[in-house]
N, C-alpha and C positions, 0 to 999 in steps of 0.2 A: 254490266260486269264495269266494276271498278279497275282505272290502267293503276299502273304503279304511279305516275305521277300525280293523279286524284289523291292516291292513299296519303302521297308526302304531302298534299298542298292540305287535306283535311286534318291531318295528326297536327303541322304546322299551325293551323288555328287550335286547336282543341287544347294544345301543350300550352296554351297562355291563357286559358280559363282556369277560375281558381275553381274548387272543389263544389261551391255553391252554385257558380253561374253553369257549370256543369248539368250539374241535378236540375236548375229549372228549366233548362232546355231541352234536356231528356223530359223531362213533367209536359212540356207545353206538345213536345211530339207527340206522347202517347194519348194526351187530350184529344189534340189535334186531328189525328187517323180516328180516333175513336168518335169525333163529331162529324170527318167525314162519310164515315161508315152510316149513322143516323141519317145525315140528311141526303142523301143517295136518289133518294125520290123528288127531289128537287133539283139538285143536279141533274136528273135525266130531263126533268120538264124545261130547264134552260139551254141544255144541249136541244132539245129539239125545236127549240127558238130560233137556233142557231147562235146562242153566245159561244164564245170560245177564248178562254185564258191562253194569252201565250206568252210562254217563261223568256220574257227578255229580261237579261241581267242586269237593272236598272243602276246597280252601284256604282259599274264600270262604264266610263265615257265612251269608250271605243264600241261598245254592246247596243248602248244606249241610242248612240246614233246608227250603227249599222246593222243591227237585227229588225226595227220596224220598216226600213229601209228593203231591207231584200224581202220580207214580207208581203210589201206590197208589190215590187216588183216583180217576184214570181208569181206572184195571183196576177197580174195584168199579163205577164208573157204567155201563162198557161190558161187563161182564160177563166181561170174559176169565178163566182158568182163569190162578191165580198161576205162576209160572215161578221158577226157583232162581236170584232178584237175589243178582249180586256188587257190592259195592261195593268200588272198590280206595281202601286210606285208606292209605298208607305214614306210616309215624310221619315227624312234622315236616312232613306237608303234610296236617294236618287243623288246620282252623279252632277246633274245638271238639272235644273227645274225649268230653268225657261227653254232648253233644247224639248225636254219632254212635253212642253206646251203648243210645240211645233206639230208634235203627232197626236194632237187631242183634237185633229180634223178628222185623221184616220182609224182613233182608235178611242173608245171608255178607256177612260183613265179613276182607276179606284188609288186615294192616297189616304184613306183611313186604313192605322193599322190593324183596327180589329175585322174591317170588311177584307181586307187580304187576306186575313191570318186565315179567316172560315173558307174564303175561294179557296186558297191554296189549296188547303186540306179536303175541300168537296172535289176538286177535281185531281186528287192525288193518284186515282186509280186509271186515268188516261179520259174517263168521260168530260166532257163539257173541255179539251184544253187541245192546245195544237202545241206539239213540242218542236221548237227549230233551234234547236243545238246545234244540227248539222250544219245552220249556217254558216257560223264563226266560231261556233264553242263546242263542237265534236271532239272528243276525247285522243281519237285517232284518225285516218283517211283524211280525203280531200273535204276542204269548207266550199259549201255550194255557194255561198259570196262570190265567191269569183267566175263560175260559170255563168251565174246568174246576171253579173255584171259585163261580163262578153256579152250575153246575148241582148244586154239592154243597148251596149254598142253605144253610138250619139245619140241616141233620144235626151232629153233634156232630164235633170233632176227630178226627181219626186218634192224636192223643198226647194224655195225659194225665199229669201228674206220680206218682212212684213213691212209695210210702208213706214209704220210707225218704227219699228227699229233702224232701218234706213235712216230716218232724220234723228234719232237718238245717237245711233253709231258715228254717224258724218259730225255731231255737235262735240261728241267725246274724242273725237280725233284729232278734233283744232285744242281742246285741252292736251289731248297728248303732245301737243308740237308738230301736229301733221297737218301740211296746209290743204285746202279743203280738192285741190286738183291733184295731187300727188297719189303714186301708185304704193304700194307695200307689200312686203313680205313676209310672211310669220314664219318663227325659226323654233322648234322644242326639241329639247333632248330630255328623255327619258333617265329621272334620277332614283326612282324607287322609293320617295319620300312619300307618296301619295299614301301607299299602302304597306307599310314596312312589312306587314305579318305576311305577306304575300313575297318576300323577297327572296327566302331561303330557295323560293322555284324559279325566281322569276329575276334574277339579279344578274344573269350574263345580256340580258335585254339593254341594260343601260350604257349611256353615252357620254362623251366630255362634250359640254357646250362651248368647253375653250377651243375646242377643235375645229368651231364653225368660223374662226374669227377673220381666215382669210375671205372667205364667202361672206362675210358680211360685208368685209369690205367693197368685194366687186358689185354686191349689190348695190351698193351707197353711189359707188363710180360711175354706176350708168343711170345715176339720178332718183334711185327709189329710197323709200323707208325699210329699214329693219324692225318689226316687230316680234319680242322675245313673250311668248307666249306658254303658261305652262302654271303648275301649284305655286303658293305663295314659300317665301325662305328658302329659294333655288339659290343654286348657285350664283354668283356676284359677276357682271361681264363687264369688261375694265368701258371708262365713258367715252365713247366714240361720237361724234358729231354723227345726226342721222340713226343711231341705234337706240330701240326704246325699251327699257325692260320693265314692260307692261305685269310681268310674271310679278314684280316688285313692287307694282303700282299700288297707291291708296286708290286708283280708278279702277281698280280689276271690279268686274261683277260677273255674274253667269250671264245676263246677257251681251256684255261687250265681248266676252269669251266665243260667244258662237258669233257676232257680228262681226268679228277680226277674222275668222276662221272661214268666213263664208264669203265674205269680200278680199280676200286677199289675191295675189296677181298668182301667185303658187303657194305651197308649203313648203320649207326645207324642214323637214324632221326626220325620224325612224321609227322602231316597233311599236313605239307608245300607240293607245287607240286614240289620244286627241288628236292625231291628222286624218282621222275616219270623219269629223264633224264638216273637215273641209271636202271630203270625198262627197257625202250625202248631198251637199252643196252645190257639186260639179265642178270643185275649185281643184287641180293637178298638185301631184304631190311630187318632190324627189325627196327618197327616202334614202339616207343613210345606215349603216351597221345594220341592215337586215339579219336577223337571224329567226328560225334554220335560214340554211340556202334554199330552201325551197320555200320560203315565202315572199312574196311580191305585193306590187301595189294594187289597189281595187281596181280602179279605173283605165282606161285603154292609153290615156294618155299621161300615165304615171310611169316614173321610171326609178330605178333602186342599184343601189352598190350594196354588196354583201359584207359581213365580218367573214375575215377567214380565219384557217382552221390549221391546227399545226399540233404533230403527237411531240410526244416525250425527246425524239431526237429531233427537233427544229424542223420538220419537214412538214412543207405544206399538204395539206389533205384536198384529193379533188372531190367531185361529187361520188365518185364511183367508188370511193374509200370509205367514205360517210354511210354510204350506202350498207357498202360490207361491213360495218359496225355498228349497223342502225342506227344513224345519228344524223342520216340527212332530213328525218322531219323531227329530231328532237326537240322538245318546248321546255323542258327543266334543266336547270344548272346542273344540277347530280348528275345527271345524264353524262354531261360531258368530263366533270371532275371525276367521274367514276372510272373513267377510261382515260386518264389524264391528259384530257385535250386542251388546250390553250387555244384559247379566241383572241384574236386581236381587232382592235377598231377599226376602221379609216381612218387613213392621215389625211392632214386638212390638206392635201393636194389633192386626195382622190375628193374629198367632201364639196372644194372650189371646182373642180372639173367636172361634177355632175352638176353644180347651181348653172356653168356658163351653158352644159347641154341642155338644160331645162329652157334657159334664154334661147338658145337656139331654135328648139320647137317651137317656142310659143312666136317667135318671131318668123320662122320658116327657113330658118337657115341651116337646116339638115342636109348632109351629103344627097343626093338624087340616087346616089348608088354606094350606100355604106359597105366599106371593106369585107365587112362581117356583120350578120345577121344577130341582131342585138334583139328582138322579139324573146320572150321567156318560152321556147319550145323545147328545153331538155328536159322538163320535169313530166314525169308521167302519173297515172291512176292511181291515187291513193297518196299523191304530194300533195302537202299541205295547200298550196296555192294553183293545185289541177285546175286548168279551164280559162287564167286571166289571160287578158291582151296585154298584159303590160309589157315594159321594156329595163332590160338592164344597161344601165350607164356604157357609151359605146367604148369610150376610153379606158373606163376598168374593166370592159370584157378583153379589149385589146390585148390587157397588160396579165391579165389571170384567164385567158381561154382555155388553158389545161384543166383550170379546175372544174371547168362547166363540161369538158369532152369526158364521155364518162368510158372511155377505154383507156384510159391514164392511170398511174398508180403514183402512189406518193413519192418515190423517187424521182419519178419523171418532174415533179411538180417542186420539187425544192429548190 
């Protein structure tokens, strides 16, 4: 059953098609269904031979990173016998083909558009298919990726950089102006240019990279380099010694995207899926401007701070307030707009503070007895990130404690 957000999402796509494209897509779907019915005996044979198509969303980098990772971890944790998993990754429909190559040791990867079309419709009725939407793409309720990674705990990541990528990556670092012995932090802010067709749904997730400047200067003052990752033609950053705008560099490549995100000391990012490349390689993330309030980091070593919500009278809304108006887990911009909710980004000072906290965590300089428990313990079953072991930034939580205490109301939080 489709949710309101899914209907709006599909409508935002369809309304941009001309009549000819709609007719062609409809025709291909009808033909595909007929083919699926016709070759059902072959599908049954493939199913009996343990072949399973896995519906990984290869067009989005976060899904391409996290969904295969969760399937492997889930199978290991639950001691399931591995099947012959198949990823359909047609040319032109893959966010990062180099990252996809890392999954080829665990999955059968099909790139042919024709074969992908046939297999998709052959498994349309569920035979020979594993539906993994519940990991991170479920339209409602908790996403199992958080609980799975909490159970995975301190085990090593599934992926590690190949020797070839390590050699090539370090050569590229020298070309970027980073000495061989230097360390670096990757930063990223979602701008929405990657898929403009989705912006009516996801624009509330965007961030302004300019608010990272204080954090950038802090990183550089500690002796590190800062590498800005993301899509080409993103917002320009000021020229700062030690800051490299790799996203707009002529050295940008799919291989180097993966290398940088997998080899950074940590990631300073937001709700974009880019940070999930780091996650599957075991790199910690300091995530800012997270929304909804029930979204967090995936790993136990991740820390987050959230965007704040205000009603039309300018009163800050608590988690309890957001639950009452069904926005605690809202993932569509229109959900907030309909109820006249203003969403405010984190300030440069808040972003600087979480950056310092991440350094303190990595250097074991955290308080032995923090004043408050910063573990994400306010989530309940059904919340987006329920089951996570990640953390809220301590300073941010101290300043906004009433937001997370469910007994408070909007007036108390103003």
